[in-house]
C-alpha positions in Angstrom: 180.3 -4.6 139.8 177.5 -2.0 140.3 177.2 0.1 137.2 173.9 1.8 138.2 175.7 5.1 138.8 177.2 5.1 135.3 173.9 4.3 133.7 172.2 7.0 135.7 174.8 9.6 134.7 174.5 8.8 131.0 170.7 8.8 131.1 170.5 12.2 132.9 173.2 14.2 131.2 171.9 17.0 128.9 173.7 16.3 125.6 175.7 18.9 123.7 175.5 18.2 119.9 178.7 19.5 118.4 177.8 18.9 114.7 174.5 18.8 113.0 172.5 20.3 110.1 169.2 22.1 109.4 165.8 20.4 109.4 163.5 20.6 106.4 159.8 21.4 106.0 157.4 18.4 106.0 156.7 19.0 102.3 160.4 18.9 101.3 161.2 16.9 98.2 163.8 15.0 100.2 162.4 11.5 100.8 162.2 10.4 104.5 164.1 7.2 103.7 167.3 9.4 103.5 167.1 9.7 107.3 168.5 6.2 107.5 171.4 6.0 105.0 174.1 7.9 103.1 173.1 5.9 100.0 171.8 7.7 96.9 169.9 6.8 93.8 168.9 3.1 93.4 171.1 2.1 96.3 168.8 3.8 98.8 166.2 1.0 98.1 168.6 -1.7 99.3 169.5 0.3 102.4 166.2 -1.0 103.9 167.8 -4.3 104.3 170.7 -3.0 106.5 171.0 -3.7 110.2 171.0 -0.1 111.1 167.9 0.7 109.1 165.8 -2.1 110.7 167.0 -1.1 114.2 166.4 2.6 113.7 163.0 2.1 112.2 162.0 -0.1 115.2 163.3 2.6 117.6 161.1 5.2 115.9 158.0 3.0 116.0 158.5 2.6 119.7 159.0 6.4 120.2 155.8 7.3 118.2 153.7 4.3 119.2 153.1 3.5 115.6 153.8 0.6 113.3 157.5 -0.1 113.0 157.6 0.3 109.2 158.7 3.0 106.9 155.1 3.5 105.8 153.9 3.6 109.4 156.4 6.2 110.5 155.9 8.3 107.4 152.1 8.3 108.1 152.6 9.3 111.7 154.9 12.2 110.6 152.3 13.4 108.1 149.4 13.4 110.5 151.4 14.8 113.4 153.1 17.6 111.5 156.7 18.9 111.8 156.4 20.9 115.0 154.8 18.0 116.9 157.4 15.4 115.7 160.2 17.9 116.5 158.9 18.4 120.0 158.7 14.6 120.5 162.1 13.9 119.1 164.0 16.7 120.9 162.2 16.1 124.2 163.2 12.4 124.0 166.8 13.3 122.9 167.4 15.8 125.7 169.8 17.9 123.8 170.7 21.2 125.4 172.8 22.7 122.7 173.4 22.2 119.0 176.1 23.5 116.7 174.8 23.6 113.2 176.6 23.5 109.9 174.0 25.3 107.8 175.9 24.9 104.5 174.3 21.6 103.6 172.0 22.1 100.6 168.6 20.7 101.5 165.2 21.3 99.8 163.0 23.7 101.9 165.3 23.7 104.9 164.5 25.8 108.0 166.9 28.6 109.0 168.9 28.3 112.2 166.6 30.7 114.1 163.7 28.3 113.5 165.4 25.5 115.4 165.6 27.5 118.6 162.0 26.6 119.4 163.2 23.0 120.2 166.4 23.3 122.1 167.8 25.9 124.5 170.7 26.9 122.2 171.6 26.6 118.5 175.0 28.0 117.3 176.4 28.2 113.9 179.3 26.4 112.2 180.4 28.1 109.0 181.2 25.8 106.0 184.1 27.5 104.2 183.6 26.1 100.7 180.0 27.2 100.7 181.1 30.7 101.8 183.7 30.8 99.0 181.1 29.7 96.4 178.6 32.3 97.6 181.2 35.1 97.2 182.2 34.0 93.7 178.6 33.7 92.6 178.2 37.4 93.1 179.3 39.7 90.4 182.5 41.5 91.1 182.0 45.2 91.8 182.5 47.7 89.0 182.0 45.1 86.3 185.5 43.6 86.6 186.3 40.0 87.3 187.5 38.1 90.3 191.2 37.8 90.9 192.8 35.7 93.6 193.7 38.8 95.6 190.2 40.3 95.4 188.6 37.0 96.3 191.0 36.5 99.2 190.3 39.9 100.6 186.5 39.3 100.3 186.7 35.8 101.8 189.0 36.6 104.7 187.1 39.8 105.5 183.9 37.9 105.7 185.4 35.2 107.9 186.7 37.9 110.3 183.5 39.8 110.3 181.5 36.7 111.6 184.2 35.3 113.8 182.5 36.5 116.9 179.1 35.1 115.9 180.1 31.5 115.1 181.5 28.6 117.0 183.7 27.1 114.4 184.5 26.6 110.7 184.1 23.4 108.7 185.7 22.0 105.6 184.4 19.4 103.2 187.7 19.2 101.3 187.3 15.4 101.6 184.4 15.6 99.2 186.0 17.9 96.7 189.6 17.0 96.3 190.6 15.0 99.3 192.4 15.5 102.5 196.0 15.5 101.2 196.3 19.3 101.6 199.3 20.9 100.0 200.5 23.3 102.7 202.8 24.9 100.1 200.3 25.6 97.4 201.4 28.7 95.6 199.3 31.8 94.7 199.9 31.1 91.0 198.5 27.6 91.4 195.5 28.9 93.3 195.0 31.7 90.7 194.9 29.1 87.9 192.5 27.1 90.0 190.2 30.1 90.4 190.3 30.8 86.7 189.2 27.2 85.9 186.4 27.4 88.5 185.1 30.7 87.1 185.2 29.4 83.5 182.9 26.5 84.4 180.2 29.1 85.0 177.5 29.7 87.6 176.4 28.4 90.0 180.0 28.1 91.2 181.2 24.7 92.5 184.8 24.6 93.7 186.4 21.3 93.1 189.9 22.4 91.9 192.4 21.0 94.4 194.8 23.9 94.4 192.0 26.4 95.1 190.5 24.1 97.7 193.8 23.7 99.5 194.4 27.5 99.3 190.9 28.2 100.8 191.5 25.7 103.5 194.8 27.2 104.6 193.4 30.8 104.5 190.6 29.6 106.7 192.8 27.8 109.1 194.9 30.9 109.6 191.8 32.9 110.5 190.4 30.2 112.7 193.7 30.0 114.6 194.0 33.8 115.0 190.4 33.9 116.4 190.7 30.7 118.4 188.0 29.0 116.4 188.0 25.3 115.8 188.0 23.8 112.3 185.7 20.8 111.8 186.8 18.5 108.9 184.7 15.8 107.2 186.7 12.6 107.4 185.8 8.9 106.7 182.6 7.8 105.1 179.8 9.8 103.5 177.6 9.7 100.4 178.9 8.4 97.1 180.4 11.8 96.0 183.2 11.0 98.3 186.4 9.2 97.3 187.0 7.2 100.5 190.7 6.7 99.6 191.2 10.4 100.0 189.2 10.9 103.2 191.6 9.0 105.5 192.7 11.6 108.1 196.3 10.4 107.8 196.5 12.6 104.7 196.2 15.6 107.0 199.6 15.0 108.7 201.3 17.7 106.6 198.9 20.2 108.1 199.5 18.9 111.7 203.3 19.0 111.2 203.3 22.5 109.8 204.5 24.9 112.5 202.3 27.7 111.1 199.2 25.7 112.3 200.6 24.3 115.6 198.1 26.3 117.6 195.0 25.3 115.6 192.2 23.2 116.9 190.9 20.6 114.4 188.0 18.2 114.8 187.9 15.0 112.8 184.3 14.3 112.2 182.3 11.0 111.9 184.8 8.9 113.9 186.7 8.9 110.6 185.1 5.6 110.0 186.4 3.2 108.7 189.7 4.9 109.7 188.8 5.2 113.4 192.1 3.7 114.6 194.1 6.2 112.4 192.0 9.0 113.9 192.7 7.7 117.4 196.4 7.7 116.7 196.4 11.2 115.4 194.6 12.6 118.4 197.1 10.9 120.7 200.2 12.4 119.1 199.0 15.8 117.8 197.8 18.4 120.3 195.6 20.0 117.6 193.5 17.0 116.9 190.1 16.2 118.4 187.5 13.6 117.5 183.8 13.5 117.0 181.7 10.3 116.4 178.5 11.6 114.9 177.1 9.8 111.8 179.0 6.6 112.8 176.4 6.6 115.5 173.6 5.7 114.5 174.4 4.7 110.9 176.3 1.6 111.7 175.2 -1.7 113.2 175.4 -2.0 117.0 178.7 -3.9 116.7 180.0 -1.3 114.3 179.1 1.6 116.6 180.6 0.0 119.6 183.8 -1.0 117.9 184.3 2.4 116.2 184.0 4.2 119.6 186.3 1.6 121.2 188.8 2.2 118.5 188.7 6.0 119.0 189.4 5.4 122.7 192.2 2.9 122.0 194.8 5.8 122.0 192.9 9.1 122.1 192.6 11.0 125.4 189.0 11.0 126.7 189.0 14.8 126.8 189.4 14.9 123.0 186.4 12.7 122.1 183.0 14.4 121.6 179.4 13.5 120.9 177.3 14.7 118.0 174.3 13.5 116.1 175.1 14.7 112.6 171.3 15.2 112.6 170.0 16.6 109.4 166.7 17.2 107.5 164.5 15.1 109.8 164.2 15.5 113.6 164.3 11.7 113.9 168.0 11.8 113.0 168.7 13.9 116.1 166.7 11.5 118.3 168.4 8.4 116.9 171.9 9.9 117.2 171.2 10.9 120.8 169.5 7.6 121.8 172.2 5.3 120.4 175.0 7.5 121.6 173.9 7.1 125.2 173.6 3.3 124.7 176.9 2.9 123.0 178.8 5.2 125.4 177.4 3.1 128.3 178.4 -0.2 126.6 182.0 1.0 125.9 182.6 2.5 129.3 181.0 -0.5 131.0 183.5 -2.7 129.2 186.3 -0.4 130.2 185.3 -0.8 133.8 185.1 -4.6 133.5 188.5 -4.7 131.8 190.0 -2.5 134.5 190.9 0.5 132.3 188.5 2.7 134.3 187.0 2.7 137.7 183.2 3.3 137.9 183.7 6.9 139.1 186.2 7.6 136.3 183.7 6.2 133.8 181.0 8.5 135.1 183.2 11.5 134.6 184.3 10.2 131.2 180.6 9.9 130.1 179.9 13.5 131.1 183.0 14.6 129.3 182.2 12.8 126.1 178.5 13.6 125.9 178.7 17.3 127.0 181.6 18.8 128.9 184.3 18.4 126.3 182.2 20.2 123.7 181.2 23.0 126.2 184.8 23.7 126.9 186.1 23.1 123.4 183.6 25.2 121.6 183.3 27.7 124.5 179.5 27.5 124.8 177.6 29.5 127.4 174.1 28.3 128.0 171.9 30.8 129.9 168.2 31.1 130.7 167.4 33.4 127.8 170.3 33.6 125.5 173.6 32.0 124.5 176.8 33.8 123.6 180.1 32.5 122.4 183.5 32.3 124.1 182.5 31.6 127.8 182.7 28.3 129.6 179.7 27.2 131.6 179.6 24.2 134.0 177.5 21.3 132.8 175.2 21.4 135.8 173.9 24.9 134.8 170.9 23.3 133.0 169.9 21.3 136.1 170.2 24.5 138.2 168.0 26.4 135.8 165.3 23.6 135.8 165.1 23.7 139.6 164.4 27.4 139.4 161.2 26.9 137.4 158.2 26.0 139.5 155.1 26.4 137.3 154.1 26.2 133.6 151.1 28.1 132.2 149.3 26.5 129.4 147.6 29.3 127.4 144.7 29.1 125.0 142.4 31.6 123.3 138.7 31.0 123.4 136.2 31.7 120.7 135.4 35.1 122.1 139.1 36.1 121.8 139.9 36.0 125.5 143.3 34.5 126.5 143.1 32.0 129.4 145.5 29.7 131.1 145.8 26.6 133.3 148.8 26.4 135.6 150.5 23.2 136.6 153.7 22.5 138.7 156.7 21.9 136.4 157.3 18.3 137.6 153.7 17.3 136.8 154.0 19.1 133.5 157.0 17.0 132.6 155.8 13.8 134.0 152.1 13.8 132.9 150.9 16.9 131.1 153.3 17.0 128.2 151.9 13.7 127.0 148.3 13.7 128.3 147.4 17.4 128.6 144.9 18.6 131.2 141.2 18.4 131.2 139.1 21.3 129.9 135.3 21.5 130.0 133.7 21.8 126.6 131.9 24.9 127.9 135.0 27.0 127.9 135.0 27.3 124.1 131.4 28.6 124.2 132.0 31.4 126.7 131.3 35.1 125.9 133.1 38.3 126.7 130.6 39.2 129.4 130.0 35.8 131.2 132.2 32.8 131.9 129.4 30.5 130.7 128.5 29.1 127.3 126.3 31.0 125.0 122.9 29.7 124.2 122.9 27.7 121.0 126.7 27.2 121.0 126.3 23.4 121.2 128.7 23.4 124.2 127.7 22.9 127.8 128.5 21.2 131.1 128.9 17.8 129.6 132.1 16.7 128.0 135.8 17.3 128.5 138.6 18.1 126.0 142.3 17.8 126.5 144.4 21.0 126.6 147.7 19.7 125.2 150.8 21.8 125.3 152.6 22.5 122.0 156.1 22.1 123.2 157.5 24.0 120.3 156.0 27.1 121.8 157.3 26.7 125.4 159.0 29.9 126.6 160.4 31.2 129.8 158.3 34.0 131.3 160.5 37.1 131.4 158.4 38.9 134.1 158.1 35.8 136.3 161.5 34.2 136.3 160.5 30.9 137.9 157.7 30.2 135.5 157.3 29.1 131.9 154.5 29.4 129.4 153.3 27.3 126.5 150.5 27.4 124.0 147.9 24.7 124.1 146.0 22.7 121.5 142.5 21.4 122.1 142.3 17.7 121.5 139.8 14.9 122.0 142.7 12.8 123.0 146.5 13.2 122.5 147.2 13.6 118.8 143.5 13.9 117.8 142.4 17.5 117.3 139.0 18.7 118.7 136.8 20.3 116.1 136.5 23.4 118.2 140.3 24.1 118.3 141.2 27.5 116.8 144.8 26.6 116.3 143.8 23.5 114.3 141.5 25.7 112.1 144.5 27.9 111.2 146.7 24.8 110.5 144.0 23.3 108.3 143.6 26.5 106.2 147.4 26.9 106.0 147.7 23.3 104.8 145.1 23.8 102.1 147.0 26.8 100.8 150.2 24.8 100.8 148.8 21.7 99.2 146.8 23.4 96.5 149.1 26.4 95.6 152.4 25.6 97.3 152.1 28.9 99.1 152.6 30.0 102.7 151.0 33.1 104.1 153.1 35.3 106.4 151.6 37.8 108.8 152.8 40.7 110.9 150.7 42.6 113.4 150.6 46.3 114.5 149.4 46.1 118.0 147.5 49.2 119.4 146.7 49.4 123.1 145.9 51.9 125.8 147.8 52.3 129.0 145.4 53.2 131.8 145.9 54.1 135.5 143.5 53.7 138.4 141.8 56.7 139.9 139.3 56.5 142.8 136.6 59.2 143.0 134.1 59.1 145.8 134.9 55.5 146.5 134.5 54.4 142.8 137.5 53.1 140.9 137.9 54.6 137.4 140.5 53.8 134.7 141.8 56.9 133.0 144.6 57.3 130.3 148.1 57.1 131.5 149.1 60.1 129.4 147.3 62.7 127.3 150.1 63.5 124.7 149.5 63.6 121.0 150.4 61.2 118.1 154.1 60.2 117.9 154.8 62.4 120.9 158.3 62.1 122.4 157.0 63.1 125.8 154.5 60.2 125.7 157.2 57.8 124.9 159.5 59.2 127.6 156.7 58.8 130.1 156.2 55.2 129.2 159.8 54.4 128.2 160.5 52.2 131.2 157.5 50.0 130.5 158.0 49.9 126.7 161.7 49.1 127.0 160.9 46.3 129.4 158.2 45.0 127.0 160.6 45.1 124.0 163.3 43.3 126.0 161.0 40.7 127.3 159.6 40.0 123.8 163.2 39.8 122.4 164.1 37.2 125.1 161.3 34.9 123.9 162.2 35.3 120.2 159.8 38.1 119.2 161.4 41.0 117.5 159.9 44.5 117.9 160.2 46.5 114.7 158.7 49.9 115.8 157.1 51.7 118.8 155.3 55.0 119.0 152.6 56.9 120.8 149.3 56.7 118.9 146.6 59.3 118.5 144.4 58.3 121.5 145.2 59.5 125.0 147.5 57.0 126.6 147.5 54.9 123.4 150.6 53.2 121.9 151.4 51.0 119.0 153.9 48.2 119.0 154.8 46.5 115.7 156.4 43.0 115.6 158.1 41.2 112.8 156.3 39.1 110.3 156.5 35.4 110.2 154.6 32.4 108.9 151.0 33.0 109.9 150.7 30.1 112.5 153.8 31.5 114.3 152.5 35.1 113.9 149.3 34.1 115.7 151.4 32.5 118.5 153.5 35.7 118.7 150.4 37.8 119.0 149.2 35.8 122.0 152.6 36.2 123.7 152.7 39.9 122.8 149.4 40.5 124.5 150.5 38.5 127.5 153.7 40.4 127.8 152.3 43.9 127.4 149.5 43.3 129.9 151.7 41.6 132.5 154.5 44.2 132.4 151.9 47.1 132.6 150.4 45.4 135.6 153.8 45.0 137.2 154.1 48.9 136.9 150.6 49.4 138.4 148.9 50.1 135.1 146.4 48.3 133.0 147.1 47.7 129.3 144.0 47.0 127.2 143.7 46.0 123.5 140.0 46.6 123.5 138.9 48.0 120.1 137.2 51.0 121.6 138.2 52.1 125.1 136.1 55.3 125.0 133.5 56.1 122.5 134.7 59.7 122.1 138.4 58.7 121.6 140.4 56.7 119.0 140.0 53.0 118.6 142.7 50.4 118.8 143.3 48.0 116.0 145.5 45.0 115.4 146.3 45.8 111.8 147.7 42.7 110.1 150.1 42.8 107.1 149.9 39.8 104.9 152.2 38.4 102.1 152.5 35.1 100.2 155.7 33.1 100.1 157.0 30.2 98.0 160.3 28.5 98.7 161.5 31.4 100.8 160.5 34.1 98.2 157.8 36.7 98.5 155.5 35.9 95.6 152.8 38.5 96.6 155.2 41.0 95.2 155.5 41.1 91.4 158.9 39.9 90.1 159.5 43.1 88.2 157.9 46.6 87.6 155.8 45.5 84.7 152.9 44.2 86.8 150.2 46.7 87.5 150.4 48.0 91.1 153.5 45.9 91.7 151.4 42.9 92.8 151.8 39.4 91.3 148.8 37.6 89.7 148.7 35.3 92.7 148.8 38.3 95.0 145.9 40.1 93.2 143.7 37.0 93.2 144.3 36.3 96.9 143.7 39.9 97.8 140.6 40.1 95.7 139.2 37.1 97.6 139.8 38.8 100.9 138.2 42.0 99.6 135.2 40.2 98.2 134.6 38.3 101.4 135.6 41.0 103.9 132.0 41.7 105.1 131.4 38.0 105.9 134.7 37.5 107.7 134.4 40.6 110.0 132.8 38.4 112.8 136.2 36.7 113.0 138.4 39.8 112.9 136.1 42.4 114.5 134.1 40.2 116.8 132.6 42.6 119.4 129.8 45.0 119.0 132.1 47.9 120.0 134.5 46.8 117.2 132.1 48.6 114.9 132.4 51.8 116.9 136.0 51.8 115.7 135.3 51.1 112.1 134.1 54.6 111.3 134.8 56.9 108.4 137.7 59.4 108.7 139.4 57.4 111.5 142.0 55.4 109.3 140.2 52.2 110.2 138.6 51.4 106.9 134.8 51.9 106.8 134.1 51.3 103.1 134.7 48.3 100.9 137.7 49.1 98.6 141.4 48.9 98.5 144.1 51.5 97.9 147.8 52.1 97.5 149.1 53.4 100.8 145.6 54.8 101.5 145.1 54.9 105.2 141.3 55.0 104.9 141.2 51.7 102.9 140.3 48.6 104.9 142.8 46.8 102.6 146.0 48.8 101.9 148.7 47.8 99.5 152.0 48.5 101.2 155.5 49.2 99.9 157.7 49.8 103.0 161.2 51.2 102.9 163.6 48.9 101.1 161.1 47.6 98.6 162.1 48.5 95.0 160.0 51.3 93.4 156.8 50.1 91.8 156.6 46.9 93.8 154.2 46.0 96.6 155.5 43.6 99.3 152.3 43.0 101.3 148.8 44.2 102.0 147.3 45.4 105.3 143.9 44.6 106.7 142.9 47.4 109.1 139.7 45.8 110.3 141.5 43.3 112.5 141.3 44.3 116.2 142.7 43.1 119.5 139.6 41.3 120.7 139.8 38.8 117.8 141.1 35.3 118.2 144.2 35.5 116.0 143.9 31.8 114.8 140.3 32.2 113.8 140.9 35.6 112.2 143.8 34.4 110.1 142.0 31.2 109.2 139.0 33.2 107.9 141.4 35.5 105.9 143.1 32.4 104.4 139.8 30.9 103.4 138.7 34.1 101.7 142.1 34.4 99.9 142.1 30.8 98.8 138.6 31.3 97.4 140.0 34.2 95.4 142.8 32.0 94.1 140.5 29.2 93.1 138.1 31.4 91.3 140.8 33.7 89.8 138.9 36.7 91.2 139.9 40.1 89.7 141.1 42.9 92.0 139.1 46.0 91.2 140.8 49.4 90.6 142.2 51.0 93.7 140.8 54.1 95.3 143.8 56.4 95.9 141.8 59.4 97.2 139.6 60.0 100.2 136.7 57.6 99.9 133.4 59.0 98.5 130.4 57.4 100.3 128.2 58.0 97.2 130.0 55.5 95.1 131.4 53.0 97.6 129.8 50.2 99.5 129.8 50.7 103.3 131.2 47.8 105.3 128.8 46.4 107.9 128.1 49.1 110.5 127.4 46.6 113.2 128.1 43.0 114.3 124.5 42.2 113.4 125.1 43.2 109.8 128.4 41.3 109.6 126.7 38.2 111.0 124.1 38.5 108.2 126.9 38.5 105.7 128.5 35.5 107.4 125.2 33.6 107.2 125.1 34.1 103.5 128.7 32.9 103.0 129.2 29.4 101.7 133.0 29.1 101.4 134.1 28.7 105.1 132.9 25.3 106.1 135.8 23.6 104.3 138.2 25.6 106.5 136.4 26.0 109.7 134.4 23.0 111.1 130.6 23.5 111.0 130.3 22.9 114.7 132.9 25.6 115.4 131.1 28.0 113.0 127.8 27.3 114.9 129.5 28.1 118.2 131.1 31.3 116.9 127.8 32.6 115.5 126.0 31.8 118.8 128.7 33.7 120.8 128.4 36.7 118.5 124.6 36.7 118.8 124.8 36.6 122.6 127.3 39.5 122.5 124.8 41.6 120.4 121.9 40.9 122.8 123.8 41.6 126.0 125.4 44.9 125.0 122.2 46.1 123.4 120.5 45.6 126.7 123.3 46.8 128.9 124.6 50.0 127.5 127.5 50.5 129.9 128.6 46.9 130.0 131.3 47.4 127.4 133.4 49.5 129.9 134.3 46.3 131.8 135.9 44.8 128.7 139.2 46.6 129.5 139.8 43.8 132.0 139.3 41.0 129.5 141.2 42.2 126.4 
């Protein structure tokens, strides 16, 4: 019997993961060993001797090419970082959609939006008990107390308000009070249960059976009315579970109740060890569907195969669905996907041999179980740039989309701040480049803004080749070139080993030091100023002149450019970058585009993509967009003002916790900001890297010409900011106005981090702010030229820990070459509009 068609279909299908959970940061307190077992406490040690543990660890060793031991895999994860391991796992898993229950409490878990970097679509499953607890944790309005009626109104209203945004509900009643739901629980019983729960104090944990049953039934009614499925934990789990009460047979009273005859219920985890019971229920009740995540891959091979076979003993094939039950670690997604393909093949192969299915029927069954059933059941619509609920999409849409894409651009930013790319056909990208990268001459990281050749003294030349390796977590479709994709590249000596000249690695290194020493993360958000220019030919000579001559915040200027700006905003939104504000700036033809803040490594990525998007769409409309710091010496300059804040466990800790702190800034925030202020002259070569950058940094231009900070002072190079929505007296972030669009964002943010960390280490004091127009007589002038800022950099001794000494040497050589060239060639700066 030829089963090659079945094997091929299972290997090629893009999986739809119907049930999973959030991943956690690499520095989460959750030990990695929990990826392999539901055991807790001392029992987790013994889990290393289970069959599934040994097999799963071996599979990960093969995936990573490392030692197949817990220590070996953990070391690989630590060295590679979360984004790299996620890219590796999700690429190998080939999961096209994930439905995520984000109600599982995990230390330092990533939000749902974060996961969209690794798979085309992530949708939400809402955990009902978690929602109920969240509502009850809030104080009841007007100082009263919760009653069953007020709670029900709040709970049901919330469910209805999000019904169009989610793909299903989920209950963990099995963990709290068991699955023997009383379908006739009275309001009085539920009220008494609510009282008991409230008396136990906060944080609220609902375990009262009457209240759990009441919440379950209220949720099921809403789910039924909005045609949403209800997932229910059944079978095994961690030790909080009473297995005797997690048998799905306890749910028969719900299935028999005519009020819920139109509901759609998913029994999760193959209901193991009650797989036969679950199979029976799915065969006799129209409402019941089955999911086998967790049983695969947490059981032995025999256990996984037998549990899936038991599900298929009676259950219709169109009611059985794949999921990974992935959680916390990307490896759980990979293992769930890998073993599911293997187990589904084994079970369907045996069905063909036994005569239950023909080979062609088995092929269709595999596609149904692994993807199509979930697409139809959860009403998932996977499209090129977005996913919306409640539309059915054929399974082959992903293959169709893949065939539309012909090229992938691998983008990097050189040490002179110029964005460059290599382009490869998509097939070669997938087959070769994702793993090995492409070759890149050493010389490219020594190039200047005026010549595509290395600067003298840069240490880089014609000899030597680095690897430009795509960071798959940054891969995005190109909105203005529908057949292409783009991805940001790392510079490596070889795959997995960073080259010392890599700017992205410099930022990662500085970010890691901040995290390891102070448990802090720096967020950044950029205000991007740029000019829109149009071509004009006079006497055979091409000139670039302003697109418009309107004034600051002019509606007419926005109207004139609205087609371009709307397309830019839409394109950025489609690749996950949110525009917060747009307006015409003070220069002729000048605009400002503000994007949302995020962790600084991602903010730098977003800045690169923002520049790419603005310039490409302007070009599409026959214009030239330039981020050059000084387009015309007699007009306004363009900055790339960056707003910075410090975060810890999801909380902004730059901002003081209350109004008692002077200036509304925490001690951490003041020390960090003091370090940046103290070292600002010496980090200017990183954030204002061109000679014409200093033509922008002039007094009375709101660019920051003197060394001081101020509260909402537009003339301060460092401005403490309290945007709308921040409580009075508190400061949420500070802005550095010196940063401009010719800077390499990775190097610029790395230098800022280094200065801030030095402030934290030395507990530097923030001087008094200047909240008036600066007085040149009592303030230090910032460097007036790139030469002066280089002198300050030469005297600095804090950067080498953060930025490799070889990279520092190259940066200084490039800056010196820039000084000499533009000093000798007075008009040469006019050509920079084509480079930045």
